[in-house]
C-alpha positions in Angstrom: 68.0 180.2 51.5 67.8 181.1 55.0 66.7 180.4 58.3 64.4 182.0 60.4 61.6 181.5 63.4 64.7 180.5 65.6 67.5 182.4 67.3 70.9 182.5 65.6 74.3 184.1 67.2 77.8 184.2 65.7 80.5 182.1 67.5 84.1 183.5 66.8 87.8 183.8 68.1 86.3 186.8 69.9 83.2 185.8 71.9 83.3 181.9 72.1 83.3 181.7 76.2 80.3 184.0 76.0 78.6 182.0 73.6 79.4 178.7 75.3 77.9 179.9 78.2 74.9 180.9 76.4 74.4 177.7 74.6 74.7 175.7 77.8 72.2 177.9 79.9 69.7 177.1 76.5 70.8 173.6 77.0 69.8 173.6 80.4 66.4 175.0 79.8 65.8 172.0 78.0 66.2 173.5 74.0 68.3 171.8 71.5 71.3 173.5 69.8 73.0 173.2 66.5 76.7 174.4 65.8 76.3 175.5 61.8 79.6 176.9 59.8 79.6 178.8 56.6 82.9 176.4 55.7 84.5 173.1 56.6 83.3 171.1 59.5 82.7 172.9 62.4 85.3 172.0 65.5 88.2 171.6 63.3 90.1 174.1 64.0 88.1 176.8 64.5 86.2 178.0 67.5 83.3 175.2 67.5 85.5 172.9 69.1 85.7 175.2 72.1 82.1 175.3 72.4 82.1 171.2 72.1 84.3 170.9 74.4 82.2 173.4 77.0 79.2 171.7 76.1 80.6 168.2 77.1 82.1 169.4 80.3 78.9 170.5 81.7 77.4 166.7 80.9 75.5 167.6 77.7 75.7 165.2 74.6 77.2 165.8 71.5 76.3 164.3 68.3 77.0 165.3 64.5 75.4 165.2 61.3 77.8 162.1 59.2 80.1 163.8 57.2 82.3 161.7 54.7 84.5 160.0 57.0 83.6 158.7 60.7 87.1 160.1 61.9 86.0 163.6 61.2 83.1 162.9 63.3 84.8 161.3 66.1 87.4 164.1 66.4 84.7 166.8 66.3 82.5 165.0 69.3 85.7 164.3 71.3 85.9 167.0 73.2 90.1 166.8 72.4 92.1 169.1 70.5 91.0 169.3 67.2 93.8 172.1 65.8 96.3 169.6 65.1 95.5 165.7 64.4 96.5 162.7 62.9 94.6 159.8 61.7 96.1 156.7 61.9 93.9 154.2 60.5 94.4 150.8 62.0 97.0 149.5 64.2 99.1 146.0 63.2 97.7 143.3 64.5 101.1 142.7 66.2 104.6 142.4 66.2 107.2 145.5 65.9 105.1 146.9 63.5 102.3 147.7 66.5 104.8 148.4 69.3 106.7 150.9 67.0 103.3 152.4 65.9 102.3 152.1 69.6 105.2 154.2 70.7 104.7 156.9 68.0 101.4 157.7 69.3 102.4 157.9 73.2 105.2 160.7 71.7 102.5 162.1 69.3 101.8 165.7 70.5 98.7 166.2 68.0 95.5 164.4 68.8 95.4 160.4 67.4 92.3 159.1 65.6 92.3 154.9 65.4 90.1 152.8 63.7 89.5 149.6 65.3 87.8 145.8 65.2 85.4 145.0 68.3 87.4 141.8 68.6 90.5 143.9 69.0 89.5 147.3 70.8 89.9 146.0 74.5 93.7 144.6 73.6 94.0 147.7 72.0 92.8 150.0 74.6 95.0 148.1 77.0 98.1 148.8 74.9 97.5 151.9 74.3 97.6 152.4 78.2 100.6 150.7 78.6 102.4 153.1 75.9 100.9 156.2 76.9 100.3 156.2 80.4 96.6 155.5 82.5 96.0 159.6 82.7 96.1 160.2 78.6 92.5 161.1 77.9 90.4 159.3 75.1 87.2 159.1 73.4 86.0 155.8 72.3 83.1 156.4 69.4 81.0 153.2 68.4 78.6 152.6 65.6 78.9 156.4 65.2 75.5 157.7 62.8 74.0 154.7 63.8 71.0 153.6 66.2 73.5 152.5 68.7 75.7 155.3 68.6 77.9 155.6 72.0 80.4 158.2 72.9 82.7 157.2 76.0 84.9 159.7 77.3 88.1 159.5 79.6 91.4 158.3 80.6 93.3 155.4 78.8 93.2 154.0 82.7 89.3 153.6 82.8 88.5 153.0 79.4 88.7 149.2 79.4 86.5 148.9 82.7 84.2 151.5 80.4 83.9 149.1 77.2 81.8 146.5 78.4 81.0 144.2 75.8 82.5 145.0 72.3 80.2 145.2 69.5 80.1 147.6 66.0 82.6 149.7 64.7 85.2 152.1 66.9 87.2 155.5 66.5 89.3 155.7 69.6 90.5 159.4 69.7 93.6 160.0 72.0 94.7 162.8 73.5 98.2 164.1 72.1 
């Protein structure tokens, strides 16, 4: 099986800056681009992560073909560091367990991925901003792989205002 009729280019640690510039040129020309890997998920501890970050920084949308877990898709399209990450599931609803986990996230050097329910996401964003600081970057991913998929990227300080009416399932990706 092979691919024909479209240009292909290798992106590795030796040429990723050059390839990112070429991909952005193609996007600017109205073309569509796909990142495909021969092993694993593109963007997890490989040069694809730098390509994704460059495309996001240039203002173009990034999506992913659904995989086995929303956390991996959210991590890949977040534009944040994918070299080292931790999945922390759902935070406790309240109490000392919640406070302790928020403190752990604030001190975590790796990118943290969380799941959150729509009725709790606003409070979680506020608590994360209080624990981590307003300047910590975050990607808020909603309804991944569904009709109303949406990704917002910015800081925890700006995230509450960007939420709008919380609907659907959320994956939060927090910078380490």
